[in-house]
N, C-alpha and C positions, 0 to 999 in steps of 0.2 A: 126106476128113474125118480126123483125126486123134483118135482116144480111147482117152486109156492112163487105167492106175489106179495109184495110190501113187507121184506123180509129183515129182521133182526142179525145183523150182524156180529153182534156182542162175541159168540161161542165160536167165531171164526176169525177172531183178532186177537193177539197175546198181548195188545197194550191194552185193551177190556174197554174198547171206546165202543160205546152203543148205537152206531148208525145203522141206517138202513138200506136195503136196495129195493130196486123197483120190482124185479124178480129174480129169485135163485134155483138155479139149476145144478143138482148133483148127478152125474152117471155111473154106471157099476160095471160097464162092459165096453168093449171097443165099440160092439153096434150100436148101443146107446150113445158113446161120443159121436159115432158116427152122423146120426140121426140130430143129435146136440149142434153139430158144425152145419151140417146143411142149414139148419134153421137160423144160426145168430144174426143179429145184424147189429152193429154200431148203435151206441157204446158199450162193452160186455169187458170184463174185467175177470183173469183165470185167476183164483187162488189155490194154495194148497191148505197147509195147517195154520196159515193167519201170522209165522212167526215173523215176517218179513214184512208187515203190512200195516202204516198209519192211517187211518181214517179220520180226514177234517171235516167231511158235510156227508150228507145221504148220499147214495151212487143212484144216478137217474138213470138205471143202463140194467143189465143181467150180470148176476156173478155167476160164474161157472168154476164147479169142483171136478175134480175125479175122486173118487171111491173104489177104484179098482183096486184089488186084492189079489194077493198070490206070489210063492216065492218058488222057480222051480231051476234046476240045473238044466243046461242046455248043451252045454259041450263038456267035457271033461278031461285032460292032459296029464302028461306027466307032471308036470311042473305051474298049470293053474286051471280054474274051474271058469268058464262063463256063468253066471246065474242073471236070470231074467225074472225082473222083479214089477208088480200093479204098481202103478204113478199115486195111487193113493195110500199104500202102506206109509208107517209111520218110520222115519228114515233111523231113529237110534234104534228100534224093536229089530230091522233088517241087521244093522249094526250090530249089535247083540246074538242075530241069529248067523252071521257071519263068522263073527269067533268062536260060537259055539261046534261049529263046523268044521274048523280049522281053516278057513277060509282068510287070507290076510290082506290087508293095504289100509284097511278103511278105521282100526283101531285109533287114531289120533283123532278121527273124524266123530269119536261116540259125544252123546249126548246133546247134540247139536238138534233145535227143536226142526220141525215141518216135518214134509211130506218127500218118498220118494221123487218124483215128478218136480219137485221144486228144487231138487239138489242137484239134478239136471241142468233148469234154467237160470240159476244162482250161481253153479259150481262154488258150492260150500267149502269150505276150508276152514282149519285150525291144526297148529301146531305142527305146522311145515309140511301140512299136507291139503291136497285139495281133489275134489271128487272125480274132476273132471279128466285124474289122471288114470281111475277105475273105469269109464265110462268106454263100455265096447260100440255101443252103439243105441239110439233112443228110436222107441216105434212112437209116432204120431198120428195123429190124425187131421188131416189139411183140412184149413176153412178157407170158402165154404163148399168144396169139394166132397168132403165127407170120405174123402183117398187114405187109406193106411200107406204111412210112407216107414222104410227103416233108414234114419240116418246116422252116417256113421258118424263116431267122435271125433275125426278130424274135421268135417266139415261141422261142425259147431264150431269151432275157433275157441276153444276154452282157454281164456284168459283170468287175471285176478278179479274174482267177483262177478265174471263178464261171460257171454255167450251169445249167440246170436241170435237164440230165443229171447234175450232182454233188448234186442237192438234191432236188426234186419227183420228178425223174422217175428217181431212183436207180433202177437195177434194172428199168428197165420197159423200155431196147432196147439192142438188140445193134446198134450202126451198123455198117452196110454201105460207103456212100460218102457224102463232103464234096464238094459243090459249090462251087466258088472264085469269085469275081468279079474280076477281075484287070487294071488299067487297059495299054492301049497306050503310053499314055506315061509316063515316068520322072519322080515328083516324088521326090526323094530327103528322107529325114527325118535332118538330122545334127545336132541339138541336143540329143542326149540323150546323158549319160556322157559320154566322151573318143572320140567318132568323129572331130570336126574334128581335134583335135589330131593323131590319128594319120593323117590325111588327109594335115595339114599337113607332116608328118615326110614324107611322101613327095612332097611339093609339088603334091598334087592338090586343086584348088579346086572344080572342079566335074566329083566322081566321074561315071564310068558306073554302071549298074546291077552288073555284074558288079564292078567297082573297092571300092563298098560293100561286096557280100558278100565278099571277099577282106580286108578292113578289119573287118567284122563278127567274120569267122571266126577272125582275127588277134587279135583282143580279146578272146574268148571263148577260147583256146586258151593264152593268158598267163596267164588269171586262174582256172581253171579246171580241175582233175584229169581226167586222163582214167581213165573207170570202169575202164578192163582193167590199169591201173595200180594204182589206188586207187578201191576202191569208193564209190560216192557217187550222190548223187540230185539233183545239179545244185543250185540255190537251195532248201534246205530250208525256208527261212521265207518269207510274204508282209512286202510292205512293207507297215508299217502307216501307215494315214488316220487323223490326228488335226484336230481341230477349231479353229476359229482363234485361241480365246483359249487353249488349251493350247501350240499351235505356237508363239504369239509370247512365250509366256512361258518355253517350252525355248529360242527364240532367242537372247531377252535374254540367257541364262544362258552359251549355246553359239551365238558368231555365227558359226563355223564349219562349224556343221552344214549339210549336202546336204538339200536338199529341193526337191519338185515339187509346183506348183499340180495341184489336181485339179480343186476348182470356186472360188468366191468364200468358201465357207467351210471349204472343208478343204486339208490337204495332204498329200504323201506323203512320209514321211521312209525312208530305204532303212534295212532292218535289220541290212544288214551293217556301216554304220557305227555302229549304234546296238549292236551285238556287240563290234566292236572298239573301242569306247569303253570298254566293262566289262572290258578285256584277255584275252579270248577268244580272239583271233587265232593258230593255230598251238597251241594248247596240246591236249593227250590225255587224257584220262579212261576209263583201263580200255583196250580197243583200239580206242575210236571217240576222234576228234578232232576239231578246227575247222582247215580247210586255211589254211595256212600266207600264201597271197595274196587271199583271200575268205572273210572272215567269216562270209558266208552261206551256206556250204557245208559240210557235216557228212560226214565220211570215214570209211570202215572201213581201219583203220591195218593191219589182218590180223588175218582171226579175229574180227572182232565180230560179237557177237551183235544181233540189232535191240533188244533190250530193253537191252542197253548205249547204242545210239544214242539211245534214249528217256529215258534217265537224264540222258545228254549235254544233250539238247535242253532237260529240265526247268529243268534248272542254268544253263543260260545265259536261259530264259523269264525264272526268279524274279532274275537277277543284272537283266537290263532292266527290269522291273517295280520292281525297288527302286532304280534310279539314276535313271532318267527317268519313272517313272508312266506307262509305256505297256506294254501287252498286244500280244505277238507271237504270233503261232499258226503251225503248220507249212503248209507249201502239199503237202508229200507226205502220200499217202494210209497211215497206219500200220494195219497189220492183226494 
């Protein structure tokens, strides 16, 4: 187990903000997680790969991270497998592993940064898929008792970029393992974004799982900046969901507006489109800016502070509210 004082978090946030924490603890087993849980006191912050984190200041508390590795099949049936994965594994490496073994369902979630534990907290999603659809159960250590609990996915109440771990259970658990239910039969999801267009460019009408993963990776790399080159946390804002009446009024005024049905009474509108319509794509404010290819992504142009990113965020939110009457909210955890 690692245990450091006055520790720099520069390597633990993809925005590239050089903030520090009073204490940093990293566990690599369930037993170590239990020991950490029993000794934790407020304030503390649980992090994964730092790809959904914006630090605006030094953190006067303990930062905790899982380094638990491993991947094993715990059950295999004719149509599916249950795969138990350590919370410290890199998510995209696991998607690659799943595809290579013929375990399906996660292909559309390729190249999403972060760790396995964070996938269960954030309910990561992309291109019409969400990880909550794949999770069978989550294993976590209770804070402060240190007791290990196995929590079924139904209890986690997964919703759009949401779970009990982000709300009622915040700071209640240290996640140690996530078990995914993956299909043996490949049923591709191709109708979200420009997946079919990109496949068509390659003359592919019936992709394999590996081909779909490659296309998803290519699309994301084309649209999203590399955090090693330009600090960012991927999609900064959640896509807003609006009621039918408001949606129809907006569509009448903006017939070219992209949208996706949520249910009979609600539609999801891409926040990136709203931000782009407000003229923010490619703009810079201080040392922070909006990515030139994807307005949903805020970037560190070099030397930006977390507060500069927040100032930019609030300016964008105000413009979207003024022009469309829609409130957009950060997906990123701002500390």
